C-alpha positions in Angstrom: 103.6 55.9 -38.4 106.2 54.5 -36.1 109.0 55.0 -38.4 108.2 58.5 -38.8 108.1 59.1 -34.9 111.5 57.4 -34.8 112.9 59.8 -37.3 111.4 62.9 -35.8 112.6 62.0 -32.4 116.0 61.4 -33.4 116.5 64.6 -35.4 114.5 67.1 -33.1 116.0 65.3 -29.9 119.5 65.3 -31.0 119.3 68.9 -32.4 118.0 70.0 -28.8 120.7 67.8 -27.1 123.3 69.6 -29.4 122.3 73.0 -28.3 122.8 71.9 -24.9 126.3 70.5 -25.5 127.2 73.9 -27.2 126.4 76.0 -24.1 128.4 74.1 -21.7 131.3 72.8 -23.9 133.5 73.4 -26.9 131.9 70.7 -29.0 129.6 71.2 -31.8 130.9 74.8 -32.3 130.2 75.7 -28.8 132.1 78.4 -26.8 132.4 76.2 -23.7 130.8 77.1 -20.3 132.2 80.4 -20.1 130.8 81.2 -23.5 127.3 79.9 -22.4 127.4 81.9 -19.2 128.2 85.0 -21.3 125.4 84.2 -23.8 123.1 84.2 -20.9 124.4 87.6 -19.5 124.2 89.2 -22.9 120.6 87.9 -23.1 120.0 89.8 -19.7 119.6 86.8 -17.4 120.9 86.6 -13.6 122.6 83.4 -12.4 125.9 83.1 -14.3 127.3 79.6 -14.6 124.4 78.1 -12.9 122.0 79.3 -15.3 124.0 78.1 -18.4 124.5 74.8 -16.7 120.9 74.2 -15.9 119.8 75.3 -19.2 122.6 73.2 -21.0 121.7 70.0 -19.0 118.1 70.5 -19.5 118.6 70.6 -23.3 121.0 67.7 -23.1 118.7 65.5 -21.1 115.4 66.5 -22.7 117.0 65.9 -26.1 118.5 62.4 -25.4 115.3 61.4 -23.7 113.2 62.5 -26.9 115.5 60.7 -29.2 115.3 57.5 -27.6 111.7 57.9 -26.6 112.0 57.8 -22.7 109.5 59.4 -20.6 108.3 61.2 -23.6 105.7 63.7 -22.1 108.1 64.8 -19.4 111.1 65.1 -21.9 108.8 67.0 -24.3 107.9 69.4 -21.2 111.5 70.0 -20.4 112.3 70.7 -24.0 109.4 73.1 -24.5 110.6 75.0 -21.3 114.2 75.8 -22.7 113.0 76.3 -26.2 110.4 78.8 -24.8 112.9 80.8 -23.0 115.1 80.8 -26.2 111.9 82.2 -28.0 111.4 84.9 -25.7 115.0 86.1 -26.0 114.3 86.1 -30.0 110.8 87.4 -29.9 112.0 91.1 -30.3 113.6 90.3 -33.6 110.4 89.0 -35.1 109.4 85.5 -36.4 111.8 84.7 -39.1 115.2 83.0 -38.3 117.1 84.7 -41.0 116.5 87.9 -38.8 117.6 85.9 -35.6 113.9 85.3 -34.7 112.0 82.9 -32.9 111.0 80.6 -35.7 113.4 77.5 -34.8 112.6 77.6 -31.1 108.9 77.6 -32.1 109.2 74.6 -34.5 111.2 72.7 -31.6 108.3 73.8 -29.3 105.5 72.7 -31.5 107.4 69.4 -32.4 107.8 68.5 -28.8 104.2 69.4 -27.8 103.2 66.8 -30.8 105.4 64.2 -29.3 103.9 64.5 -26.0 100.3 63.9 -27.5 101.2 61.2 -29.8 103.7 59.4 -27.8 107.4 58.0 -28.8 105.8 55.1 -31.0 106.7 51.4 -31.1 110.2 52.1 -31.6 111.2 53.7 -28.5 112.2 53.1 -24.7 108.9 53.8 -23.4 107.3 51.2 -25.4 110.0 48.7 -24.6 109.2 49.3 -21.0 105.5 48.6 -21.7 104.4 52.1 -21.8 102.6 52.3 -24.9 100.4 55.4 -24.3 100.1 58.1 -22.0 96.8 59.8 -21.0 95.8 62.7 -23.1 95.3 64.7 -20.0 99.0 64.2 -18.9 100.1 65.5 -22.3 97.9 68.7 -22.0 99.4 69.2 -18.5 103.1 68.9 -19.7 102.0 71.1 -22.8 101.0 73.9 -20.3 103.7 73.4 -17.7 106.8 73.5 -19.8 106.0 77.1 -21.5 104.5 78.3 -18.2 107.4 77.2 -16.2 109.8 78.7 -18.6 107.8 82.0 -18.6 108.3 82.2 -14.9 112.0 81.3 -15.2 112.2 84.3 -17.6 110.5 86.3 -15.1 112.6 85.4 -12.1 116.0 85.3 -13.9 115.8 88.4 -16.4 117.3 91.8 -15.5 115.6 94.7 -16.6 117.1 96.5 -19.6 119.6 99.1 -18.3 119.9 97.6 -14.9 122.7 99.2 -13.2 123.9 96.1 -11.3 125.2 94.9 -14.7 128.8 93.6 -14.1 128.7 93.7 -10.5 126.2 91.1 -10.3 127.6 89.0 -13.0 130.9 88.5 -11.2 129.1 87.8 -7.7 127.1 85.1 -9.5 130.0 83.1 -10.6 
């Protein structure tokens, strides 16, 4: 079981972190911070660079924490949050990833929730620090807070379609 959790944490955590790296750098095929900022603008978000930086940092941090198994429920909560926002952006395109749908963010959300429930396993920083399990109630709380905070973020930062403030607001946000 511990070997399976290690493989799951490493693959999922590093993929989530990689998405964050792409948002803020030119590494791993990213378009740098300017490209990440433009991606959020295209998707209708306010906040410019700050939004891209926070999203990228959240993905990098939560992904790396998941990969090494450190504060696993909290890392899972942040990962579920950023992936929930990604899922809301892709939702209008349907489920399947070949149509740019939300299938992939959904898989990352579910795996993160499962890791919050199971814990990181014996081969983790959590275990090395003596945290061998988290209470189930704590896992349930983070599973609710992660996506709920993402939906709140989406409501607060998303510009309505056809908003007239468009480019004027985007320039002011930088």
